[in-house]
N, C-alpha and C positions, 0 to 999 in steps of 0.2 A: 537356574535357566540351563536348557539343554546345550551340550557341546555344539551341536549344529548351529544353533542360533548365535552362540559366541564366536564361532569361526566366521559367520556371515557379517556380523557387526564389526569384527576386526578388519575383515576385507573392505567393508564400506569406509571405515575411518582411515584405513591405509590408502585406499584410492583418493579420498578427499585430501589427505595429507600430501599426496603426490600431485595435486592440483588437476586431478581429472575433473572435468565438469560434473556438477552434482547430479544432473539428470542421468549422465552416463554411468556414474557410480551406483545410483539407485537401480538403474535398469539392469546392469550386468550382475551385480551382487544378488538381485532378486531372482534373475534367470538361474545363476549358479545354485542358489538355495533350492529351487524347484527341481533342477537336473539331478542334484546329488543327494538331497535329502527328502524329496516329496515323491509319492507315488506317481506312476506314469499318467494316470487318469487326471490328476491335479495339474500336471504339466501341460496336457492337452487343453484343458480349460482355460489356461492363462492366456492363450491366443485370443480366446473369446473376450476375455477381460479387457485386453488392449482396446479392442474396437468398442466395447461397451463403455469404457471410461471416456472415450473421445466422442461417442455418439451421445452427447448429452445436450439437451436443449438449453440448459442453464449456461453453458459455454458461449452460446450465441451472443449473450450481452457483452461478454469479455471481448470477443473478437470485434464487435462494432465499436465499442469504446475505445480500443486500440486504434482503429481507423480514424475515429473522430479526433483523437489526440495528435495523429500524424497530419491531418488536414490542417489543424490549428497551427502546428509547427511549420508546415510548408507555407502557409498563408500569413496574414497580419493580425489574426484575432488575438493572439498572445501579446503582440506588441501594443495593441490598442487597450487591452485590459490593463497591462503594466502602466501605460501612460495615464489611464484613469486613476488608479491607485496612487501613482506618483504624484499627481496633481493634488490629491486630497492630503497627503501627509508629507510631501518632500520638504516643506517649509519648517517642519519640526526638527528639533536636535535628532540626528540619526534617521531622518526621514526617509532617505533612500533605502536604508536598511529595512526599515519598516515596510516600504513599498515591495521589495523583494519578498518579504515573508508573506504579506497579503496576497501578492501575485501568485506565489506557490499554492496558496489556498484556493484562489479562483481557478488556477489551472487544474489543480487536483480535483476540483468539483466537476470537471468535465472529462478528464483523461482516466482517472481511476488508477494511475501508475506512478510510482515513486521515481522510477528510472526515467520515464518519459518527462517527468517534471524537471528532474536534474538536467537532462540533456536540453529541453526546450528553453529553460531559464538560466541555468548556470553559465551558459556560454556567453551570454552577453551581460548579465548581471555582475558577475565577479569582476571583469574588466571595468565596468561602469563604476563600481563601488570604489575600487582602487584608484581610479581616475579621479574621483571626487573627494579623496582624502581619507577614505577609511583604511584601516590596516588590512594587510593581506590575511592575517590570521582570522580577523573578524569576518572578512568577506568569504573566505573559503569555508570557515565553520558554519556561518549562516546558511550558504547555499548548498551545503552538504546535508543539513539536518532539516531545513524548513521543507524541502520536497517530501519529507515523510507524510505531510498532509495529503499527498496524492492518494495514499490508500487509507487514510484516517477519515477524511472528509468524503462523503459519497459523491458519486459512485466509487466503489473500491473493489478491485479485483479480488483481493484476499476475502473480503466479506461475501462476495458472490460464490467463491468456491466453498466457504464455510457453510453458507446457506444450501449449497448443493449436497453436502454430506449430512445435514441435520434437517429437522422439520421447521426451523424458524422462519418467520417471514422476512423475505429479503428487504421489503420496504422498511420494516421496523427495524431491521439490523442497520440499514442505511441511516436511519434517524438517530441511532446511538452514537454515530460518529460526529454529529454536529457540535455537541457540547465540549468534548475534549479537543476537537480541532480549533474552536473559538478560544478555549482556554490557552492552547499552546501558542496561537498567533498573538493573543493578548499579553501573555506573560514574556513573549520574545519581544514584543513591541516595547514593553515596560522597561526591560532589561536594556534594550537598545537606547532608549531615551535617556536613562541615567547614566549609561556608559559614555554617551556623547553630549551630555547636557552642557558641559563646560568646555568642550573641545574647541580649539581655534583652527584645527587642520581641515575639517570636513567643509565641503561646500554645501551651504544651505540655499535653497530656492526662496525668492520672495513669496509672501503670502499671496495666493492667486485671488484675482478679483471674481465677483460673482460671474461676470461675463465669460471669463476664461474657463471657470468650471462648467458653465452651460455649453460652451464650445466643445470642450473635451468629451463631455457626456454625450453630445450629439454625434461626434465622430465614433464614439465607442458604444453607441446604443445597440447596434446590431450584434456586436460581440457579447455585450452584457446579457442580452436576451437568450444566448444559448444555455447558460446555467439555469436561468429562469425558467425556460421551456422544459428542461429536464426535470426539475425539481416540482414544479407546479403540475406538470402533466403526470408525473409518477405518483405523487402523493395525494393528488386530487381524484385519482382513479380514471382520469381520461385515457391513459394507456399504462400497460405493465412496464416493468424495468426493461425487458427485452425490446419492447416497442420503442421505449424511450432512446435506447441506444441507436436504433435505425433512424429515428426521427432526428436525433442530434446529428448524425452523419449527413443526412439529407439537407438539413438546415445549414450546417457548416459548409458544405460544398456550394449551396445557393449563395451564402454571403460572400465567400471568397471568390467565386466566379462571377457573380452578377452585381453584388453591391460593392465590395471592395476592389474587385478586379485585380486582386494580388496573385491569382492563379490563372493559368491558361488551361484550356481543355486538354492539351497535350500533357499537361502535368498530372492530370487525373490518373492516368495509367500508372505513372511512377509511384504515386502515393498508394494506390490500391495494391500494387505489387509489393511494395515495402511492408504494408500492413499484413499482407498474406504471409510474408516470410516470418514476421514477428509472431503471427498467430500460429504458424506451423511450429515455431520454437516452443510456444506455450503448450501445445498439444504433445509435443515430444516429452516435456517436463511431466505432464499430466500421466501419459503412459508410463514413464520410468517410476513415477511415485506410486502409481497403481500397482505396478509389478512388485515392487518391494512391499507395499502395504498388504498385498494378497499373501505374500510369504509370511509376513509378521502374523496375520490372521490365521493361516494354516498352523503355525507353530504355537497358536494361542498365547502369543506375547502380551496382547492387551489384557487378557484375563489374569495373567500371572502378575502384571504390574499392578492391576486393580487390587488383587489380593494383598500384595505387599504394602501398598499405600494405606489401605483400610486398616491393616494390622498395626501400622506405626503412626498414623495421623489420624487424630480424633477431632480436630477443631477446623472448621471452615475457614477461619483466619489464617491458621497455619498452612492449610492446604493451598490457599490462594497465594501466600507468600512463596511457598516452595515452587509451585507452578509457574510464578512470575520469574523467579530466578532461573528455572530450568529453560523457559522459553526464551529468555534473553541469551542464555548460552547457546540454545539451538539457532537463534537468529545470527549468531556470529559465524556459523558454519553452513547454514542451508538457506536457500532462497525462499521467499515467503510462499510461493505456490507449492513447492515439494513439502515445506514444513506443514502447511495447512492440511495437505492431503495424507501426510504420513502421521504427524503427531495428533491431529484432531480426532480421528477414530480411536486413538488409544486413550485420550484423556476424557473425551465427552461421556463415555458411560460411567464415569466416576462422579459426575457433577450432581445427580440426584442424591447421592449418598451424603453430600455435604450441604445439600439444599442451595445449590448455586444455579442461578438462572442461565439458560443456554444462551440467550441473547446478550446477556451481560458477559459471559465468557467469551463469546464471539468477538466482541469489542476488545477485550483484554488481549486476546491472542493476536488481533490485528495490530495493535499498538505495540506490543512486545517484539513482534517480528519486524514492524517497521523501524524500530530502534536498531534492529540488526543490520539495517542497510548502512549504518553509520558506525559499526563497531568492527574492529579487525578480528581475524585475518581476511574474512570474505565480504567485507562491507562493500557492496558494489558501488554505492553512492561515493564512497571515499576515494576509490580508484578513478572514478570519472571526474571528479572536482580536482583531484590531485593531477591528473593529465591536463586539464584545463589551465591550471595555475602553475604547472611545472614544479609541483612539490611532492615530497616522497610521503609514504604512509605514515611515518612517525609525525611529520609536521601536521598532517590533516588530522591525526588522532588527537593531538594537543589542541588543535583549533576546535574541534567539535565539542570538547568537554563542558563549557558553560551551557551550551544549547541542549545537550543530552541531560544535564541535571534538571533543566526546565521540564523537558518531556518525561523524565523519571518521576519528577514530583507530580505531574498531571496524572501519570499512570498509577501512582500509589493513591492519590485521591479518588480516582474512579474505581479502583479496586475495592476499597472500603466504604465507599459511599455509592453503592450502585443505583439508589433512587435517583441521583443527580443525573445519571445518563439514561435511566429507563423512563423517566417521567414524559419524555417527548413521545416515544412510540406508544406509551400507554394513553397519553392525551389525544394522540391522532387515531387511536383504535387499531394499531398494528401489532399490539403485545397481547399475548394470551399465554396461560400456563400450557405447556405441551407434555406429552408422556415421555417417559425415558427410553422408549424404543428408538434406536438410531438406525436408519437404513445402512445396509452394507455399502461401502465405497465401490 
């Protein structure tokens, strides 16, 4: 590898070690690489690349799902969804913990963001769990890891960005997330059941009557219809993923303003402005990742890595194992957006060599990077729940271990059993063999 590339990579790692925000580290090291090591013509083209990376229609769906998640958080849709799942499982041993996990799955099915799920649900689920006799370690561990479902169960911001840099069908990629999401929820609920099966400290609700279940579902009907509209509309072909995000926002506003009346019209501006700020942050990350990615492409780093990998790895199984370990380490230091935009174009050209499906790898990359939200030193979810529970990073790290074991087991299973996760997009007609030409980022 050239000396210039080594210098830039060392600068990047030094900036990240000094706790410089990841997007700034990527942006400034990329700029320095072009200024000092690239021809002037390439540096001038970099400005064009910034605008081109952000002027992408695929990003529209991300921005509107961010808005939809903020509407839910500001209103009572989340509260009613949690109340529904709580009624269904709270009478079981560990039922409230199961409700928290299932609630993360439902919220993730609308927001597409892990951080949004942690903020929206962790704030009231952690105190509720502790109040009902669950240990602090279990409560913090569950609500740190279960929100990973936010980017595994569709819609997923990570999957949207992956589809943006490849030729895969976004709807098909979304469908791959259902199976691992269901497995993670199922295994977490089973673990919770056996953990508290004989516990005398937790508060268990009485078995609800049929009338109580009907009443709760009547109250939460409009909330439950939000994910139904998104999925049915998207996968039936009524509207595209981009249109689904807009429809979801309009529906969420209608429910909160007119049906639930939990928001006032004066609150609309605050929600939209907050979403715009979050969206702007996302675009800054995209620009920073694009800048650094352009420099790597200019230095032909992806090609050199490809040559090295092909020379030393000859088995698809070995390649997947190495890539999983690599992505788990990347997730410890880099946010999912930057990692997808930087690492994706480097690894994707290698997939045809080992006969690995692009859609399958998109799911693997998403789950690996989702786990990175719960691993030190840069696990964002760990810092959020640690602040909520007033616990340090070491305590949170120990708390998440049992739940990460479950997610790693699911990751291993879907790595070597691709047909398990690909059968759904194949059955729905959203899977097809694609060529190995990957568009430039």
